[in-house]
N, C-alpha and C positions, 0 to 999 in steps of 0.2 A: 356641595354633596355631603350625604351622610358619613361620618367617620364609624370606623370599627371600634367597639369597646377597647379600651385600654389593655385588657388582658389578652387580647388577639395576637398570637404570635406573629413575628414579621418573616418568618420563612417557612419551610415545610414543617408542619406540626404532626406529621403523622410517623408512626414507629417504623412502618415499611418504606422501603426506598421509594423516592418519586420516580424511579427508572423501572421498566420491566427486565427480565432476564435478557432478552436481546439486545437492549439499549445497553446494558452492563457488559455484554459480551462484546459488542463493538468498542465501547471504551478500553476494555482490556486489549482488544487487537491493537488499539492505538497508543496503548500504553499509559491512559489517562485515567484509569478508573477511579483511583483515590482522590484525584483533583476534581473529577466531575461530580462524585457523590458528595463532596464537601460543598461545592459552589452550587450543586442543585439544591442542597437542603437549605442553603442560604437564599437562593434566588427564585426558586419555585414556590409559589403559594397556592393556597385553595381558595383564594379570593382575588378580586382585582384592587390594586391600590387606586386611590382616588386620581392619581395622575394618569394612569391607563384608561380609567373610565371617561375623563375628560378628552383624552387623545381620541377613543374610539368614535365620540360623538361629534369630533370635528372633521373627520373624514368624508369625503365624497364617495368613497367606494371602500369594500373590504374583501379580503380573500378568504375564502373558505374551502374545507376538504371534507369530504364524506364519501360514504359507499353507496352504490347503487344495489338494486335487488339482488344481483349476482355476487355481491361482495367486492366489486371492483372499485378502487379508489378513484375519485375525480376532484381535480382542482377546479374552481369556478368563481366567478366575481359576483357581487351585488353593488349596485351603484344607484345613487339618488342624492338629493341635496343633503349636505351635511346635517346631522341629526336624526337621519333615518336608523343610525345605530345610537342606542342610548343604555343607561345603566340605572335601572330604578334601586338597586342596591348593589353592594360589593360582591354578591355571590350570583348575580343576574345579569345577563346581557339581553337587551330587547332589540329585535331586527324588524323594522317595519317597511316591508316591501323591498324594492330595489332589484328583484328577479330579472333577468336578461334572457333575451331569446336565445333558445338552445341550450340553456342550462343543463347538463347531464344529470343534475340532481333533482329537476323538477319532479314533484309528485313525491320526494322521499323526505320532504321537510315535515316529519311527523313525530309526535311524541315518542321517546326511546332512541331516536336517531342519534349517534355519535357524531359531533362536529369539531373539525379544528378550525380556529379563526387566526387571521393574520391582519392587523393594522398596519397599513404601510403609508408614510408620508414621505414620498420620494423626493419632495422638495427639499426637505431637511435631512433626508435620510434616517428618519426614525422609524423604529417599527416595534411592536408589542404583539405578543402571542396569547391566545387564550382558547383552551379546549374544554369542552364540555358535552352535555347531553340536552336534547331538546326536551322541556319539561310541558310546554304547552303550545298549541296554534290556534289562533283566532283570526280567519280569514288570511291576510298576508302579514300578520304580527306573529313572530316566531320567538318565544320565550327561550332562553338557553341557560341552564344550571351550570356554573363553572365548576370544573374539576381540577383545573390547574391553569395557572396565570404565571407569565413570566416577560421579561424584557429580553430584546436581543440588541447586539451592538450594530452599529451603522454601516460595518464593512460590506462591501461589495455592492452597495445600492446606488444605482446610477439616479442622478438627480434630474428630475423634469417634471414640470407643473402642468396639472390637467384644467381644461376649461370646458365648462358645460356646453353642450350643442344640443339643440332640438334633434329629437328622433323622430322621423318620418313614421307614419303607421306601416309602411310596408316592411320597415326592418323587424317587426314583431312577426310578420307572415312569412318572412324569408325562410324556405325550407333548410334544415341543418344537412349539410353535405357531409356524407359518411363514406368511408374507404377502409381498406385494410392495410394500405401502404401510402407513403407521402407522394403527393404529385409534385410535379416540377414548381410550382407555387409555393407549395408547402416546403420544399427543400430550400428555397430561396430565402423565405421568411426565417428559418431555422438557422441557416448559414450566416445570416446578419443579426440575429438576436443577441441582445446584451442582457436579458432578463428572460427568466422564467420561473414558474411555481410548480411545486410538486406536493401531491397529495399521498400518504402512505397510512398504514393503520396496523393496530394489533388489538383487536377485539375479543381476545380469547379470554376466560375468566381467570387464568392463570397470571394475566399481566397485572391484576389487582388495581391500586389505584393509578396506575399508569395507562390502564386500558382506555382504548379511545382511538380517534381519528386525529389526524395531524396534517398540517399545511404549512410549507416552508418557501422561503425565497432563494434564488439562485441568481448572481450576476457574474459578469464577465465581459472582457472586451468581444466585439464581434468576431466570429469564428471559435469561441469557447465552446460551443455547441458543434460538435463534429458529426456530420451526416456522412456514416460509412456506406450505406445503401438506402434503399427504399424503405426498408424495415429495421433498420439499425441505427442507434445514436449513441455517441460517448461523450459524457461531460466530465470536467474535473470536479472533484471536491476539494475546496480550499479549506484552511484552517478557520473555524469558527467557535462557537461557545464550548464545543466539546461535549455536548450533552449527547450528540448522535441520536436525536429523536428519529430521524429520516432514515438513517442507515440502519439503526436498531430495528425499527419497523420492518424494513427489508430484508433483513436478516430472517426475521419471523415469517413474513409474507412478501415475496418478492413482486407481487402487483404494486403498480404505481400509476398514479394518474398525472401527466404534465399539462400545464397551461400556458401557452405562448401568445402575446398580445401583439397584434400589428398596430404600434402606436400611429402609424401614419392612416390606415384606413379604419380602424375600430374593429377590425375582424378578430374574433378569438378562436385560437386552433386549440383543441383539445385532444390529447393523445394518451390512450391506454397501454401498458406497455409492461414486460417482465423485467425486473432489473437484476443485473449482475456486478457484485462489487468487486473491484480489482484493486485489492490492499497493497500490492506492491510489484515490482518489476521495472524493466527498463523503459517499457511504454509509458510511464509517468512522465519522463523527460520530455514527452511530445507536447505536454500541456505546462507552460510556466507556472509555477507556483503550486501546483496540484500536490495534494498529499495522498490522494487515492484518485480511482476513476470509477464512474458508474457507466455501465454499458447497458442500454434500454433496447430490448427486442419488441418492436411494435406489434400490437394486436388490434387496435382501433385507431381510426382517425375521424374527428368531427371538426368541420369549419362552420361557424356561425358568423355570417358576413354582417358588417357595420352594426353589431351588437352593443359595442361599448359607446356611451354617449359623450366622449370627450374629444377635444383637440389638446395636443400635448405640445409644450415648448421643446426647444432644442436639448439634447441630452447634454448634461456634463458628468464625464465619466467619473467612477469612484476613485479616491487618491490611491487606493491600492494599486490601481492599474496604471498610475501615471508617474509613478515614484522612479527615481533612478535604480532602487533595488529590483522593482518588477521589470524595468526595461533590460537590466542585466541578465534576469532569468530567461528572458525571451530570445537572448542572442545566443548562438552556438559557441561552444568552447572553442578558444582560438587554436589551430592546429599545432603550433609551436609554443615553446616556453617552458617554464618549469612545471611538472606535473604534480608536484608536492603544494599542498595547500595547508593553511593553519587552522586547526580546529582547536576548540576551548573544551576542558574538562569539565562537563556540567555536574557531574556526581561520580561518587565511588560507593560501591555496596559489596559487603561481604556475602557471598553465596554459601561457602563453607569456610573452616579454618584455612585452607590452602587454595581456595578458588575466590576471585574477585571480579566483580563486573566493574567496567568503566563506560561512563556515559558521555558522549562527545556532541557538540553543537557547533555550529559556523561562528566565526567570530564577528560577522557583520549582519546577521540575522536572514541572510539569504537562504533559500532551502537548499539542503545537501542532495548530492546526485542518488537517484534511485537505485536499488539493487534488488538482485533476485535471491530468493532464499537459498542458502547455502554457500553465497560469496563472502569473501574476506575482505579486510582492511588493511593494506600495507602502511606501516608506520614507522618512523624513525625512532629510535632509541638512544639517546645520547648518553650512553655509559661513560662513567667518570674513568678516566686513565686510558681512553681509547682516543686515537686521533680523528676518526670520523664515527658519526653515528652508525650502530647497528640497525639493519632493515629487518623488520619481523613481520609477519602476516597472522592475523588473527581474524577468527570467523566471526562475522556479524551474529549475534546471537537472538536478535528480536526481529518482529516483523518489520518490514521496510517502512521508515518512518522518515520523512524529509526534515523533520525538525531536529531529529536526534538519532545518533548511531549507538549501539551497546555492544561491545566485544567483552568476552567473559574468558578469564585467563588464570590458569593453573601456575601457582609459583613453582617453576621448573626451569632451570637455566638460567644464564646471564641475563637475557633480555627480559625475561618474564619476571625475574627476582627483582630488577630494578623498577618494572612497572609498578610491583607490589610495595616497594619501600618508598618510592618516590613519587609516583604520580598522585596529585592531588586536585581536588576541586579548584577552578580557576586557571590552573596552568594551561599554556598553550603547547600544542604537538604539532609537528607536521605528519600529513597523511596524503596518499593517493586516493584516487577515486575507487569504489569496491570493484573487484574483478574476481574472476575465477570460473571454471567451467563445471564446478560439481554443484549442480542446481537441479531444484526440483522441477519435474515435467507435469505441470498442471494440465496439459492437454491430453494425457494418457488416461484412458478409461479404465486401466488396470488397477486393482488395489495396491496401496503402497507399504512396504515393509521397511522401516527404521531400525538398523541394528548398529549399536554403538557400544563403547566402553570408555570410561573415565572421562576427560574432556572432550572426547569425541562426540559428547552429546550436544555441542554447541550448534552445528550446522542442522542438527536433527530436530532440535525444538524450534528454530526458525521455519523449517519446512513444514512441521507439524501444524503450527500455527497457520501457514499458508494454505496446507491442504485443507484446514477446518474452514476456513474462509472462503475457499474455492468451490463453491457448491455447484453441482449439475444442475441442469435446466429445472429439473423437478424439486429442487431445494434440499435435496439430500446428499451428504458429502458420501464419497465412495468408502469403503472400508480402509481402515488405517491400523497397522501393527507395529507397536512401538517396542522395542527391546533395548535395554540398558544395563550393563553391568558396572558395579564399583563395588569397593571393598565393604562399605556399609552405607546405610542410609544417609548417616551423617555426612559422608563424603560425596554424596551427590547433589549437584546443584539442581535447584528447580524441583526438587523432589515433590514437594506439597503442591506446586503448582501443576506438575504433571498429573498427579492423582486427582486434582479438582478437574482438570480437562477430561480425564477418562470418566469421572462421574457426571460430567455436565454433557458428554457427547456419547451417546451409545455406538456410535460409529468406530470408536477408538478402543483397540484392544491393547492393554497396557501389561506389560512385563517386566517388572524391575528387580533385578538380581543382585544379591549381596553375596560376594565371595568369602568374607570372612566370617559369615554368619555360622552359627552352630545349627546344623540341619534338624538336631532333635529338639532345639529350643523354639519358642515362641518367636515368630518373625515379626518386625513391625508391619503394621497394617499395610497392605498393597504391595508387600515386597516377597520375594522368595529366596531362599538360601541357595548358595552355588553361583556358578559362572553361566554367562550366556555361551551356548553351546549348539552345534548342529542338531544333537540330539533334542535339545529342547526345541529348538525352531521346528524340526520336523513334527515332534509330537505336538506343538501347540497350532501351527498353522493348518487351516483346512485346504483341502485339495482345490487349487485354483492356480491361475497365471498371475504373477505379481511383477512389479517394480521393486528392486532392491536397491537400498542406500547403506552403505558402509562406512564408518568412520570411527578410528581408533588407533591405538598403537600398533606397530608393524606385524608382530606375530598374530595379534588378533585379527587383522585384516587378512592376512594371508590364510588363516585357518578358515575364516567366514568365505572368502572368495572361492578357494578350493574346495571347500564342502559344497558350495552352491552349484560350482561347475560339475563336481561329481554327481550332483543330483540333475544334471542335464539342463541346468537353467542357463538359458542363453546369455552368452558374454555381454550383448548389448542391453540386456536387462539389469545388468549390475553396474551400479555407479558407486565409486568410492573416493574417499579423500583419506590420506595419510598424513601425518605430521612429521616436520623436519625432514632429513635424508631418507625416510622410510620409502621404499619402492615396492609395489607389488607388480608382478610380471603377468600381464594378462594372456590368456590363452583363446584367442578367438578362432572360430573355425576356418577364416581366411585371413591370415595375418597381412597386414598392409605393407605395400612397399615403402621403400624410403620416400619421404614427403618433401616436397620443395615449395618455398614459400617466397612470395614478395617478388614481384615484376617478372614472373616467369611461369609457364604452364607445361613445359617439356619435362617428362620424366628426368630424374638425374641421379647418378650414384655419388655418394662422397668419395673423393679422389684417394686412392693410396698414396699417390705421389704427385707432385707438379713440377715440372722443370722450371727451376728460378723461383717458385713460389707464386703465389697469387696476391697481387697487390690489396691491402685492406685500409682504407682511410677512414680516421676517426674525425669528422668533419669540424665538430666544435673543439677539439683539442689540436686541430692543425697537425696531425700525425698521420704518416703512412707507412706501412710496414709491410713486409713480405710474410705472407702465412706459409707454413709448411704443415703436413699432417701432425709432427711431432709436437707442434703447439696446442694441440687439442682444440677446445671449444673456442669461439669468438670471446665468450667472457674471460677465459684463461688467457688469451693474448692481449685482451684489454688490460686484465691486472698485471700481466707481465710488463707491460708498457707504463704502469704507473697511472692509467687512466680510470676514473672513478666510474663505476658502472653498477647500476642497482641490481642486487638479486637477493634470493632468500633460499629456495628448496635446492637450486642448481640441478634439478632433475625434470623441468619442463611442466611442474605440476601447478606452480602459483601464479605464474604470469608476470612477477615483478620485473623482470630482466627485459621485458618487451621494449625494443627498440626500433625506431623508424629506420627503414632501408633506403636510402637515396639513390643508389645504383647497384645493379649486380643481383646475384642470386644466393640464396641460404638453403641448405639441405639438411636433413636429420636423419640419424641412423635408425632412430625408433620414433613412432607418432608421439607427440606431445598430449598431455591430458588437458592442459590449458589451452583456452581459445586464443588463437593467434589472429589478430587483427589485420585487414587488408593493408599491404604496404609495411608490415611491421615483421620482424623475427624474433624468436626466443634465442638470445645469444648464450644462454646457459647450456644448450643442447646443439646450437647450429654451427655449421662449418660453411665456409664459402664453397662454391661450386666451381670446378675447373671446366671450364669450355673456351672456344675462341674468344668470346667476348670477354670473359673474366680473365683470361690472360692478358688481354690489353689494358681494358677499363678497369678491371678489378672491382671491388666490393667497398661501397662507401655507406657507412653508417653515422647515425646522429648522435655521436658521443663525443 
């Protein structure tokens, strides 16, 4: 094959990024933008290396992606004897025939058509990508001018070998079956699929050198495509090359084309759909190894029967799906045992002189538990001089990423000061799974207002990232209003990032206040002198119905909450989180009654007295004591008995003290803010219930 001149660069030689704006946005959501830009400039070329050119010519089929006359992407296959795809030079791909019956792009292979190509050798798990534009068509011969070319790793490819079989003439005349929803046969095929292909596109002029169509491979164990109903699919998105070509295209245009191959019959199932990316949340735990999910709303289904001229060998699943780590990831967590797990500190980054971010990863390479935006991470802080570690909770400050957690901590207090002085990359720490009830309601149609001060920005920036990503069906994010107060812009973490988000997303109304700024002086770009106040919020917000999210110091929180309630904002439209022992008393229209949890449904009152006390058994410690009202909460009782119990806020806000109830009932004088899992109780607020059962059997806790 001809070689490129020695002066030809071996990577991306254009000044502009090889990625369009939506691809870069997806990379930022995942926290890999700098890595992706660097590896993209090294690995993406504007020509095909000779190895790729030979590879394409050796394959009996190739996958392509393009757009129909309505702009709908479709993934399709072309198949013929090896050599039907060739490369006369490093910037040209020649395709001689290979069209199959029912090709949804039939008639669209014309000069100017943008095409994405994927060469896949399933037997060896090799694949290479090429995107370009049709330069000429002569009968069945299509010439493709290469715009981007790059290799892909072998991950998630199921190994199987095709063997040509003769196609009967009837196969070319079989009509394509079309529908707007999946048939029972379609659902069975998808439920057992271990492979599919997905086409997407960004053909806007603004995409620059990354403009075009794309087609990609997805693989998993049978069942990784979940058929939710006849018009909805959900699939996991695993860790890949981190270019985010497909998800970036879907952020720009949610239309996607899926192709499923029935390897037994040769049928091809084409699906047109609208895609919704689920960047984080507890639903990720339903798919082992998933870093994100993609939900597809089906708009059209086409089945072309016996179109593919191959028999296939038995499948050998990709090693990613048969390793011990992946098997562990598919198993439910054991119900008992220590909730504390080891994490490794991957990196430490200063956000301001007093605020530092810490990045954590698993010690064994397995995915971390998913979390919802706004939740926190309980960690143990082994402060010198104390007989046991402190337990502290720190809000996760980045979009959910099952490869890495980030917390952002202000140096203030014993625990956080120890983190600043002692935590370093490579150290291991103990942490629980993320938890907390202060989360973003992505299902609400109402505009969201995020109001915070100081380090209270941490849950807000996570929610903001999620809100941007959680686009509505028509692809437009709902209005988002972001208020934050700091002493100065230099004291505000993520300041530049926030202003960049506001510049990039018109739906965001950004209001950054500097309380120490001189109102007569020129303020830094994008900031305002003064404090976040109800007067400023009333002046800024247009008349509408909102969901409010509050976080910050106690006095700030109380002022915001009481101010909103004075404006007749419904209590259930205000979500908040305070730090440490700060408590904000809600004023709902109908205050809830005392709540009972675990093993009971009968309303109960906390007893003023109990004759002889109520037996409380701490099962792991093999201790049984009599509880009396003067003993206070169950946490206080455990501590008085010298029994180690996890706690942090001591006010029912964080959930750190959640303990399994083995027998009996627990009641609360006030409702807890933290979520109380079934069969568990928050012992920092809870007291045993006095009734006939409790008087005899008492309460038993897993402590």
